[in-house]
KOLDRENTOR-949658 format. One record per residue (C-alpha): x, z, y. Coordinates in steps of 0.5 Angstrom, whole numbers, plus 500, padded with zeros to 3 digits. Layout:
N
XZY...
***
This chain:
959
481506544485512546482514553488515556490510561497507560501504565507499564512496569516490568520486573516489578509487575504493574500493567495498565492499558487503554488501547495499547501504548506498549507491553508485549515482548513476552508475557506468558505465565498466568494460567491456573484458575479453578474456582470449582469449575469457574474456568481456567486451564487454557491450552487448546493447541496451536503451538504458539497461536500468534502470541499474546495470551491471558484471558480465557473465559471459554475462548473469547476469540484469543485477542483477535488472533492476528500478528504476522498474518499475510497468507495471500489473496484468493482465499488464504494463499494456499496457506502460504507455506514454510517447512521448505515449500511444503512437499509430501508424498508416500502412501500405499503403506509407505508412510509420509503425508502432506501432498494431495494438492495441498491437502485438498486445498486446505480441506476445501478452505476448512469447509468454507470457513466452517460454513461462514462460521455457521452463518455468521454465528446464527442468531448471535448470543454466545457467552455461556461456557464458550468452547469451540476449537478443534478444526485444523484437520484434527491437528493431523494434516490429513493423516500419514506419518512415520517420516517426511519431516514429521509430516511437515511439522504436523502440517505447519501446526495444522496451518497455524490452527487455521488461524485459530479456526478463522479467528476463534470460530467466530469469523472475526469475532462474530463479525466484530460482534455484529458490528458492535451490536449494530446488526440490521444486516451487514455481515457480508450480506448474510454470506452473499444472500444466504438462501441455501448456499449464497457465497459469491460477492467476489469471494466475500469481498476478498474475505473482508480484505483479509485479516478476518474481515479487516478489523481496523488497525491495519491488522495488528492483533495479539491482544489479551492480558486480564488479571485485575481481580477477575474479568471473564469477559464482561460483555466482550471487554467494551467491544474490544475497547471500541475496536482498539484491540490491545487489552492489558490488565495485570494489577495484582498486588493485595487483590481487589479490582474487579468492578468491570475493570475499575477504569483500568485501576491506576492511582498510587501516585501514577504507579509511583511515577511509572516505577520512578520513570523505569528506575531512571531509564535503567540508570541511564542505560547502565550509565550509558553502558559504563561509558561505552565500555571505556569509549568503544565505538561511540554512540551509547546515548540510545541511538545504538552502538555499544554492542548492537544486535538490536534490543538493549536494556533489560538490565544487561544480558543481551545477545538479542534475546538469543536471536541476534538481529541486526536487521536480518544480517547487517551488511555494509561494504560497497560504497567507495570500498574499504574493509578488507585489512586484517593479516599482520600478526604472525603471517600465514593466511592464504588458502581459501579459494573455492568457487566451483559454483558453490559446494566446498565448505566443511573443514573447520566450519568457519564458512567461506566458499560461496558465503551464504548464511546472511553474509556469514552471520554479518561477518561473525558479528563484526569479528565478535565486536572486535573480540569484545573490544579486546576481552578482559574482565574475566573473559567477559564474565565467563562469556556472559555466564555462557549467555545466561545459560544458553537462554533456556535453549536446552539441548547441549548434553554429552558433557557440554563443550558447545559445538552445534552446526546445522545449515543444511541445503545442498540439492546439487547447488540449488538448495545453497545452505552449508554449515555442517558440524553435528556430532554429539549423537546427532544433536538430540535428534536434530535439536527438536527440529528447530525453535528458539527463533531458528537457533542462534548462540555465539557466546564468543565461540560457544557455538550454536547455529541451527538455521531454518532461514532465520525464521521460515514461518516458525514451528519446530519444537519437536517431540510430538509423542513420537506421533502419538498425538498429544496436543497438550492433553485436556479437551473433554467437553465437546459433543455439539458437531453436526451442522457443516455441509455447505460447500459448492458454489463452484469451489468459491468461484474456483478460488477467484478464478485460480488466483486472478486467472494467473493475471491479465489486465496490465497493458500500458505502453503509449505515453509519449514523453510529455505529449506535445504536437499540435503547433506546440499546443497552439504556441504555449498552451493557447498563446497563438502567434504562429506568424498570424496571417490575417483574420476578421469576424468580430461583431460582423462582416469582415472576411476578405484577407488582403494579400494573404500575408506573403502567401501564408509565409510561402505556404501557398493559398492566395487567389485574391480573397485567400482560403482554399481547402474544400468539402473534405478539409473545411476552410472558407474564402475562395469563390464563396459557396454559401454563408453570407447573409447576416453572418455572426456566430463566429462565421457560422462556426468557422464555416462548418469546421473541418481542420481535424475537428479543430485539432481535436478541440485542443486535444490533438488527433490531427494526424501530423498537420500536413505541413500546415498550409491551407491559409495557416489552417484557416487562420488557426481555425479562426483563432480557435473560433474566437475562443469558442464563440466569443463571450468572455467580455469580448476576448480583448477584441481578438487581434493582437497578431493572433494572441499574446493575451490581447491588449498591448502584447509584451507578455509579462508576469516575469521573465529572465527565468521565473516570475508568477505571483498570486496567493489567496488561500482561505476557502480555495480559489486563487492559486499561483506561485512560480518562483525563480526571477533572479535567485531564491529556490533551494527547495523546501517546498513551493511550486503552486499551480491551481489555475491561471492557464498553467501559470501563464503557460509556464511564462511562455516556456523557456524552461529555465529557473530551476523550479524542480526542473519546471515541476518535472516538466509539469509532471511529465505533461499530466498538469496539476500542481502542488508542492506546498511545504511550510511547517509549524506543527502542533494541532495534535499532529493532525489526525482524523482520516479514520485513523488512516488505512483506507482502500475501497472496493466495497459496498454491494446490493443490486443486482451488481455486475462486475466481471473480468476477475473484479477488474483484475482484483481492482488493478492489483489493489490499485498497484498496492495502494500506489506503493504507499508514499502518500500516493504521490498525490495522485501524480500531482493531481494531473488528468485521469488520476495521474494517468492511472497512477502512471499505469500502476507505477510506470513511467520511470516513477515520475521523478520520485513524486518530487523527492518530498512530502510523505510522512502522512502529509502532516497528519492526513494531507492537505493543510493550507495557510499562506500569509499566516504560515501553514503549508502542507502537501500530500492529498487524497481523500474522496474515498481514495480518489474513488478507489483509484478510479475503480469505484463500487458503492451499490445500494439502490432500491430506495436506499441510496448509494450509486457509484459505479466506476471502471474509470471516470472520476475527476468530477466527470473528467472535468469539463469533458471533451478530453479535459484540455488542462494537460494530458494530450495525444487524444487523451492517451488514445482514448485511455488505450482504447478503454484499456483494450476494451476492458482487456477484450470486452469485459465478460469473464462470466458472472452473468455478463451483460456487456457495456465495458464494465463500471458505469455511473457518473452520468454515463461517464459525462455522456461518454466523454462529451465528444466536442462541446467546443473544448469546454467552451474554449477552455473556459474562455482561456482560463478567464483570459489568463485569470484576467491577465494575472489579476491585472499584472501579477503581484501578491506572493511574499515569502522571501
***
């Protein structure tokens, strides 16, 4: 709830709201109130279940009906049908009915939802007079009908009744009631832990993610209109306000406000301001229209063209009210092509060419060969715009009169001059829609098969188009009396129904297995584009001089090293104090078989190492090192040994011919292409800005890296001065960085994370054991999240988050992360202050990081929460044996192995006891430990790079 009273004026009627910032498109007629029965005559049909309704005392669930619900997921996918996808069968009596496959799925769903209703409603205080709705089966989808079209129409109405059942039968309403009253037991636990028929946690989790269990702003609701003189929901209104359900109060003139609605009562001054604002808006619209009538083609001041198909001012007779929609039909010519020229006056048109791949258009239908319905309507719109440009005032007046008459969608009678066309699918051409002209006799029988949203009127030609594709989810008007099933008849006081029979456990599990059984764990090709080989690691990430040839022990006895320079360059081992390979790849001085007494930790460490271990420490597999000579291998081993065994205070003693960070080396914080400056950000570690050396970057954002080792690595590279190209290189290698964009915004622009749609795998009580279907569900949800614009932040985080994001998006998606900040960056992203200027970038919340890694929150016996994840979270990844600062060959090998273990090793049974499921952070740290030397060398490398930049880099100053 915003807390601010919004005032709306429409047709001289005043409405107020605390939870909505706009009025619904259509406001229904206010129902008749019967003071004798103390209730209102609310309809109990599902003709228009997805529209805003007035507050009915007996039906407090109406405000929770979802707008544009998505029939997807394991539970509601079976309802995802339009009149085109429904199919029927003929029974033994020759009547038509919904096909058995669909009937059975709908019937099972109805039984499950009734069971959930009974469990969730137990123990709740239901307001007096509440009337339970009919079950969807009572709307006729299980019955047979006279023809197939009627059977489909009844099925669609029954499908809409599922929404009423789900919402009205207390699923969402009961859930909200329990949350509002602070129930001791979570609603999900009531279903999962039921003693008679416990519902599998996977199914309940799916329910919580659907429009039933998701009570956040992610699922828009139809809301409710309440008259100001009476509030039928004294107890429900505060609950709806808390959950921001749209509630509008109609301020009835000459009527006292109900005391329960007094906070919706506007002052006379506020009403006067709202009326004046509306009057000015109407005046501006009229003036804009007048200007456009004399300057066709210019913008009308409202951001639209003069006769756009979008919404226009209420004072004009808009074609949009008759179904025109620019978003549905507007098409543009291909880039670089000119529109087809119109024929010169008096010239004959060529005969249309007929494409044999499409049905021949009906004569005089106006449809061209191969022209689909969208293209047809877009072409007609362009033609109408040109006609309007040339019409006389008398022609315009006549056309607008026809528009006003057509708004009622009345059936054109025998005396009507309007022509009616129906878009009929052609089975021989893959269902291609052909525009067919209806005879006068056919119009009355066909008109009722369509609704207002599937009828389109062209006032320029006085033609109607009937096309189901305009709104495939709409319910036809129809004549329901032909089925002798009067939905509008008042419902008598219902007899309390018997308790529903519990569904079988297998039916719940079947939903999960059927839906997720179609999917497998997505395989991932080996990522090789940004992965570099061992020598490249040494040169650019560690700063090792490839020409190094001598070694010495720091702080202890020196090794013999005379005569090694030439041999190292020639690729052969010296027999005079050189090193030879022995003991399966370990390196040691020739002629030596034992460690000398009094040797240093460095010498002891070098003596034990195999060269493949050295490769592993820096992230390489050691497969492609055969070209490195034995002498070079020994020198490299010693260099890595320095970084592993020396304390940070002795790193300066590393020989300068080994390391470019040793004292006296020419490495600088700027080169011919880039320069690196440091920036101290309050509340954060020191960051480093990478800028072009010679020119100013034209990018709106700054390339900022959070660690010194990455900044120094960029100085060693020859990547040029294009900051975007450098960022692409970092992105390819899975290295973390930020794209901070300076912006000045008002404090109100920042919003709490609670307003952002959150993704979570949910909370569970022990014992919890994830199975194969759980991973499939997690992977699907992760793919969905990664399509969010702000999810680019996962690619910028590097490491395991970068790789999981890449698994969902694909390798080709990497450049899209650098297009720029998402619209969520300012209200919800990271805000950092650099030199007193606020900078923004996309960021991930802790919950989103957990979600990307596949984390479940499981309650422990002592009331705490343990996090179990399919993949290691960044806390476990940092400091592990794979965390070398970039995505290495060894990281990729581990990732592919883990993914294959999940694909092959996670049990598909609920009683799984394998070890390839999600585990806690302690388990991940132990499993990723590998070689502890990796953590040591990386720590020393970061310290050395930080010291180098601290002494040589300058503070960042914005150009």
